[in-house]
LUMDO-103999 format. One record per residue (C-alpha): residue number from 0; residue in three letters; x negated, y, z. Coordinates in steps of 0.1 Angstrom, whole numbers, m for minus. Last residue first. Layout:
N
+------+------+-------+-------+-------+
: resi : resn :    xx :    yy :    zz :
+------+------+-------+-------+-------+
:  NUM :  ALA :     X :     Y :     Z :
...
+------+------+-------+-------+-------+
END
This chain:
271
+------+------+-------+-------+-------+
: resi : resn :    xx :    yy :    zz :
+------+------+-------+-------+-------+
:  270 :  LYS :   176 :    17 :  m112 :
:  269 :  GLU :   204 :     3 :   m90 :
:  268 :  GLY :   200 :     5 :   m53 :
:  267 :  HIS :   173 :    m6 :   m29 :
:  266 :  ALA :   188 :   m27 :    m3 :
:  265 :  LYS :   221 :   m35 :   m19 :
:  264 :  ARG :   204 :   m40 :   m53 :
:  263 :  HIS :   178 :   m63 :   m37 :
:  262 :  ARG :   206 :   m84 :   m21 :
:  261 :  SER :   223 :   m88 :   m55 :
:  260 :  VAL :   190 :   m97 :   m72 :
:  259 :  PHE :   182 :  m123 :   m45 :
:  258 :  THR :   216 :  m139 :   m47 :
:  257 :  GLU :   213 :  m141 :   m85 :
:  256 :  ASP :   179 :  m158 :   m84 :
:  255 :  ASN :   164 :  m156 :  m119 :
:  254 :  ILE :   150 :  m121 :  m114 :
:  253 :  PHE :   132 :  m133 :   m83 :
:  252 :  TYR :   113 :  m164 :   m92 :
:  251 :  LYS :   108 :  m150 :  m127 :
:  250 :  GLN :    88 :  m120 :  m113 :
:  249 :  LEU :    61 :  m144 :  m100 :
:  248 :  GLU :    51 :  m157 :  m134 :
:  247 :  GLU :    49 :  m122 :  m150 :
:  246 :  HIS :    29 :  m109 :  m121 :
:  245 :  ILE :     7 :  m140 :  m121 :
:  244 :  ALA :    m3 :  m133 :  m157 :
:  243 :  PRO :    m8 :   m96 :  m154 :
:  242 :  ASN :   m30 :   m97 :  m123 :
:  241 :  GLY :   m10 :   m88 :   m92 :
:  240 :  ALA :    16 :   m66 :   m76 :
:  239 :  LEU :    53 :   m71 :   m68 :
:  238 :  VAL :    66 :   m43 :   m46 :
:  237 :  SER :   101 :   m39 :   m31 :
:  236 :  ASP :   113 :    m3 :   m28 :
:  235 :  LYS :   110 :    28 :    m6 :
:  234 :  LYS :   114 :    60 :   m25 :
:  233 :  LEU :    93 :    90 :   m35 :
:  232 :  ILE :    69 :    70 :   m57 :
:  231 :  ASP :    98 :    57 :   m78 :
:  230 :  ILE :    87 :    21 :   m88 :
:  229 :  GLU :    92 :     9 :  m123 :
:  228 :  GLU :   113 :   m22 :  m126 :
:  227 :  GLY :   101 :   m58 :  m128 :
:  226 :  LEU :   127 :   m72 :  m104 :
:  225 :  MET :   102 :   m74 :   m76 :
:  224 :  ASN :    93 :   m38 :   m79 :
:  223 :  THR :    64 :   m30 :  m103 :
:  222 :  THR :    26 :   m32 :  m100 :
:  221 :  VAL :     3 :   m46 :  m126 :
:  220 :  GLY :   m35 :   m52 :  m125 :
:  219 :  GLY :   m63 :   m41 :  m147 :
:  218 :  ALA :   m86 :   m28 :  m120 :
:  217 :  GLU :   m74 :     7 :  m126 :
:  216 :  SER :   m39 :    m4 :  m120 :
:  215 :  LEU :   m49 :   m20 :   m87 :
:  214 :  ILE :   m64 :    12 :   m75 :
:  213 :  ILE :   m34 :    33 :   m85 :
:  212 :  MET :    m9 :     9 :   m68 :
:  211 :  GLY :   m31 :     8 :   m38 :
:  210 :  GLY :   m29 :    45 :   m31 :
:  209 :  ALA :     9 :    49 :   m33 :
:  208 :  TYR :    18 :    15 :   m18 :
:  207 :  ASP :    23 :    19 :    19 :
:  206 :  TRP :    28 :    57 :    18 :
:  205 :  PRO :    57 :    52 :    m6 :
:  204 :  HIS :    75 :    29 :    18 :
:  203 :  LEU :    76 :    m8 :    14 :
:  202 :  ARG :   104 :   m34 :    14 :
:  201 :  PHE :   105 :   m69 :    m1 :
:  200 :  PHE :    67 :   m72 :    m3 :
:  199 :  LEU :    47 :   m94 :   m26 :
:  198 :  ALA :    10 :   m95 :   m33 :
:  197 :  GLY :   m10 :  m111 :   m61 :
:  196 :  SER :   m42 :  m129 :   m71 :
:  195 :  VAL :   m60 :  m128 :   m38 :
:  194 :  ILE :   m97 :  m120 :   m32 :
:  193 :  GLY :   m96 :  m105 :   m67 :
:  192 :  GLN :  m109 :   m70 :   m59 :
:  191 :  ALA :   m76 :   m54 :   m69 :
:  190 :  THR :   m56 :   m80 :   m50 :
:  189 :  ASN :   m77 :   m74 :   m19 :
:  188 :  ALA :   m70 :   m37 :   m22 :
:  187 :  LEU :   m33 :   m44 :   m25 :
:  186 :  ASP :   m33 :   m66 :     6 :
:  185 :  LEU :   m54 :   m40 :    24 :
:  184 :  ALA :   m28 :   m13 :    17 :
:  183 :  ALA :     0 :   m36 :    27 :
:  182 :  SER :   m16 :   m42 :    61 :
:  181 :  GLY :    m9 :   m73 :    82 :
:  180 :  TYR :   m34 :   m95 :    64 :
:  179 :  SER :    m9 :  m120 :    51 :
:  178 :  ARG :   m20 :  m150 :    31 :
:  177 :  THR :    m4 :  m176 :    10 :
:  176 :  SER :   m15 :  m209 :    m5 :
:  175 :  ARG :   m20 :  m228 :   m38 :
:  174 :  ALA :    14 :  m213 :   m47 :
:  173 :  ASP :    44 :  m234 :   m57 :
:  172 :  LYS :    58 :  m241 :   m22 :
:  171 :  VAL :    53 :  m205 :   m10 :
:  170 :  VAL :    68 :  m191 :   m42 :
:  169 :  LYS :    98 :  m213 :   m38 :
:  168 :  THR :   102 :  m201 :    m2 :
:  167 :  PHE :   102 :  m165 :   m13 :
:  166 :  ALA :   131 :  m172 :   m36 :
:  165 :  ALA :   151 :  m190 :    m9 :
:  164 :  GLY :   144 :  m163 :    17 :
:  163 :  ILE :   163 :  m135 :    m1 :
:  162 :  GLU :   199 :  m142 :     9 :
:  161 :  ASP :   191 :  m147 :    46 :
:  160 :  LYS :   156 :  m139 :    58 :
:  159 :  ILE :   133 :  m167 :    69 :
:  158 :  VAL :   109 :  m164 :    40 :
:  157 :  TRP :   106 :  m126 :    43 :
:  156 :  ASN :    91 :  m129 :    78 :
:  155 :  SER :    63 :  m151 :    63 :
:  154 :  ASN :    46 :  m120 :    49 :
:  153 :  LEU :    33 :  m128 :    14 :
:  152 :  CYS :    m2 :  m122 :     0 :
:  151 :  VAL :    m9 :  m146 :   m28 :
:  150 :  LEU :   m37 :  m172 :   m32 :
:  149 :  SER :   m38 :  m188 :   m67 :
:  148 :  GLN :   m42 :  m221 :   m85 :
:  147 :  ALA :    m5 :  m230 :   m86 :
:  146 :  LEU :     4 :  m194 :   m92 :
:  145 :  LYS :   m15 :  m192 :  m125 :
:  144 :  THR :   m44 :  m168 :  m129 :
:  143 :  ASN :   m54 :  m138 :  m150 :
:  142 :  GLU :   m86 :  m123 :  m139 :
:  141 :  VAL :   m88 :   m88 :  m123 :
:  140 :  PRO :  m111 :   m64 :  m141 :
:  139 :  LYS :  m144 :   m62 :  m122 :
:  138 :  LEU :  m145 :   m36 :   m95 :
:  137 :  ARG :  m171 :    m9 :   m98 :
:  136 :  VAL :  m196 :    m7 :   m70 :
:  135 :  ASP :  m202 :    25 :   m52 :
:  134 :  ASN :  m178 :    19 :   m23 :
:  133 :  LYS :  m154 :    m6 :   m37 :
:  132 :  TYR :  m144 :     9 :   m71 :
:  131 :  ALA :  m116 :    11 :   m96 :
:  130 :  GLY :  m118 :    23 :  m132 :
:  129 :  ASP :  m121 :    58 :  m147 :
:  128 :  GLY :   m86 :    64 :  m163 :
:  127 :  ALA :   m70 :    74 :  m131 :
:  126 :  HIS :   m96 :    80 :  m104 :
:  125 :  ALA :  m100 :    50 :   m82 :
:  124 :  HIS :  m110 :    42 :   m47 :
:  123 :  PHE :  m116 :    13 :   m23 :
:  122 :  LEU :  m137 :    25 :     7 :
:  121 :  ASN :  m153 :    m1 :    30 :
:  120 :  ASP :  m161 :    11 :    65 :
:  119 :  ASN :  m155 :   m24 :    79 :
:  118 :  MET :  m136 :    m9 :   108 :
:  117 :  VAL :  m117 :    15 :    86 :
:  116 :  ASP :  m108 :    m4 :    55 :
:  115 :  LEU :  m104 :    29 :    36 :
:  114 :  ILE :   m79 :    30 :     8 :
:  113 :  LEU :   m80 :    58 :   m18 :
:  112 :  GLY :   m60 :    62 :   m50 :
:  111 :  CYS :   m63 :    90 :   m76 :
:  110 :  TYR :   m43 :   109 :  m102 :
:  109 :  PRO :   m12 :    89 :  m109 :
:  108 :  GLU :    15 :   109 :  m127 :
:  107 :  GLY :    44 :   125 :  m108 :
:  106 :  ASP :    35 :   161 :  m116 :
:  105 :  ILE :     1 :   153 :  m101 :
:  104 :  TYR :    m1 :   123 :   m79 :
:  103 :  VAL :   m25 :   116 :   m51 :
:  102 :  GLY :   m24 :    83 :   m31 :
:  101 :  ILE :   m39 :    80 :     3 :
:  100 :  SER :   m43 :    49 :    26 :
:   99 :  ILE :   m61 :    46 :    59 :
:   98 :  ALA :   m66 :    10 :    68 :
:   97 :  PHE :   m61 :   m17 :    94 :
:   96 :  ASN :   m77 :   m51 :    99 :
:   95 :  GLN :   m93 :   m41 :   132 :
:   94 :  LEU :   m86 :   m30 :   168 :
:   93 :  GLN :   m69 :   m64 :   172 :
:   92 :  HIS :   m36 :   m59 :   190 :
:   91 :  VAL :   m29 :   m22 :   186 :
:   90 :  PHE :   m47 :   m16 :   153 :
:   89 :  ASN :   m33 :   m49 :   139 :
:   88 :  LEU :     2 :   m37 :   148 :
:   87 :  THR :    m6 :    m3 :   133 :
:   86 :  GLY :   m14 :   m19 :    99 :
:   85 :  ASP :   m15 :    12 :    77 :
:   84 :  ILE :   m30 :    39 :    99 :
:   83 :  PRO :   m29 :    75 :    85 :
:   82 :  ASP :    m6 :    66 :    56 :
:   81 :  VAL :    m6 :    95 :    32 :
:   80 :  ILE :    11 :   105 :     0 :
:   79 :  TRP :    m6 :   136 :   m15 :
:   78 :  LEU :    14 :   155 :   m41 :
:   77 :  VAL :    m1 :   180 :   m65 :
:   76 :  GLY :    26 :   198 :   m85 :
:   75 :  GLU :    62 :   186 :   m90 :
:   74 :  THR :    70 :   152 :   m76 :
:   73 :  ASP :   105 :   159 :   m63 :
:   72 :  ASN :   124 :   153 :   m30 :
:   71 :  ILE :   100 :   167 :    m4 :
:   70 :  ASP :   119 :   176 :    28 :
:   69 :  THR :   104 :   148 :    49 :
:   68 :  GLY :    69 :   161 :    40 :
:   67 :  HIS :    51 :   153 :    72 :
:   66 :  GLY :    67 :   130 :    96 :
:   65 :  GLU :    45 :   101 :   107 :
:   64 :  GLU :    43 :    83 :    74 :
:   63 :  GLY :    30 :   113 :    56 :
:   62 :  ILE :    41 :   132 :    25 :
:   61 :  ILE :    19 :   161 :    16 :
:   60 :  ARG :    22 :   191 :    m8 :
:   59 :  HIS :    m6 :   211 :   m24 :
:   58 :  ASN :    m4 :   249 :   m24 :
:   57 :  PRO :   m28 :   255 :     5 :
:   56 :  TYR :   m56 :   234 :   m11 :
:   55 :  LYS :   m87 :   233 :    11 :
:   54 :  GLU :   m71 :   243 :    44 :
:   53 :  LEU :   m40 :   224 :    34 :
:   52 :  ILE :   m59 :   192 :    28 :
:   51 :  ARG :   m79 :   195 :    61 :
:   50 :  ASP :   m48 :   202 :    81 :
:   49 :  TYR :   m28 :   172 :    67 :
:   48 :  ILE :   m57 :   148 :    72 :
:   47 :  PHE :   m63 :   157 :   108 :
:   46 :  ALA :   m25 :   158 :   115 :
:   45 :  GLU :   m21 :   123 :   100 :
:   44 :  THR :   m50 :   111 :   122 :
:   43 :  GLU :   m35 :   127 :   153 :
:   42 :  HIS :    m1 :   111 :   147 :
:   41 :  ASP :   m14 :    76 :   140 :
:   40 :  VAL :   m39 :    79 :   169 :
:   39 :  ASP :   m11 :    88 :   193 :
:   38 :  THR :     4 :    54 :   185 :
:   37 :  VAL :    32 :    40 :   163 :
:   36 :  LEU :    47 :     6 :   164 :
:   35 :  ASP :    73 :   m11 :   143 :
:   34 :  ASN :    78 :   m43 :   162 :
:   33 :  PRO :   103 :   m28 :   185 :
:   32 :  ASP :   122 :   m16 :   154 :
:   31 :  MET :   135 :    20 :   152 :
:   30 :  LYS :   101 :    34 :   162 :
:   29 :  ALA :    81 :    18 :   190 :
:   28 :  ASP :    56 :    37 :   211 :
:   27 :  ILE :    19 :    32 :   221 :
:   26 :  LYS :    m1 :    58 :   239 :
:   25 :  PHE :   m39 :    61 :   235 :
:   24 :  ASP :   m69 :    56 :   258 :
:   23 :  GLN :  m102 :    65 :   243 :
:   22 :  LEU :  m125 :    44 :   221 :
:   21 :  MET :   m98 :    46 :   194 :
:   20 :  ARG :  m106 :    83 :   189 :
:   19 :  LYS :  m142 :    76 :   177 :
:   18 :  ARG :  m133 :    50 :   151 :
:   17 :  VAL :  m102 :    70 :   141 :
:   16 :  PHE :  m122 :   102 :   135 :
:   15 :  ALA :  m148 :    83 :   115 :
:   14 :  GLY :  m121 :    70 :    93 :
:   13 :  ALA :  m106 :   105 :    89 :
:   12 :  ASP :  m141 :   117 :    78 :
:   11 :  ASN :  m142 :    88 :    52 :
:   10 :  ILE :  m107 :    97 :    40 :
:    9 :  LEU :  m117 :   134 :    36 :
:    8 :  HIS :  m149 :   128 :    18 :
:    7 :  LYS :  m132 :   105 :    m7 :
:    6 :  GLY :  m103 :   130 :   m11 :
:    5 :  PHE :  m127 :   159 :   m18 :
:    4 :  GLU :  m143 :   139 :   m46 :
:    3 :  TYR :  m109 :   131 :   m61 :
:    2 :  ILE :   m97 :   167 :   m57 :
:    1 :  GLU :  m128 :   180 :   m75 :
:    0 :  MET :  m125 :   154 :  m103 :
+------+------+-------+-------+-------+
END
């Protein structure tokens, strides 16, 4: 439990660092995509987390969105998977609705997940086998729901994409409604606490889902890729997360669409 307790203190300290740092000017850059932004605060927060982990645990390894761990290609030992600011567009445009996300795995097995809703100062956390929590309150197990009576998280950008849009469009039509909070980590946290029943993403990186996947599992939810396959925590993949009933229902929209399956295989490879 020592690593778990250290992680909770670390992510809270990182949140305090971000709240203080964002009061100062910061530089905004684009990555490969002009809508995929990164700021000085992203880099500085990742360095803050990285330095603190290695100071405490020199033998641990870290994968971070902003460049740490690019040479890591196995899950041996203790592995921290870190997103210093998940929802950078929200950070830049709104100064809210973003999170710090950390997933810790030991020899490839889930150890703990941590997601801090930075501006609301709410910490979602879970130690494998011990349940999921929002701050000090244990989350109730997620309730099984049907799509027609459910809210699901879904980015509208996927609906308009060739080859995959038709499957997403059917989900939009059949759901009670859809939501997108602009942060995959917060989408997964909201699924774990039952604010939404499920969350769908055609492409996420490990730092986007590593923490949330553990938290949702400890709340009784299910996470696979959109074809129902196990996710490799070292690779980007699609993500389908939700309570067990809606997960099973949603999966059929995608595995029964041959065009979607083909495009998914091209994007993510065969399992």
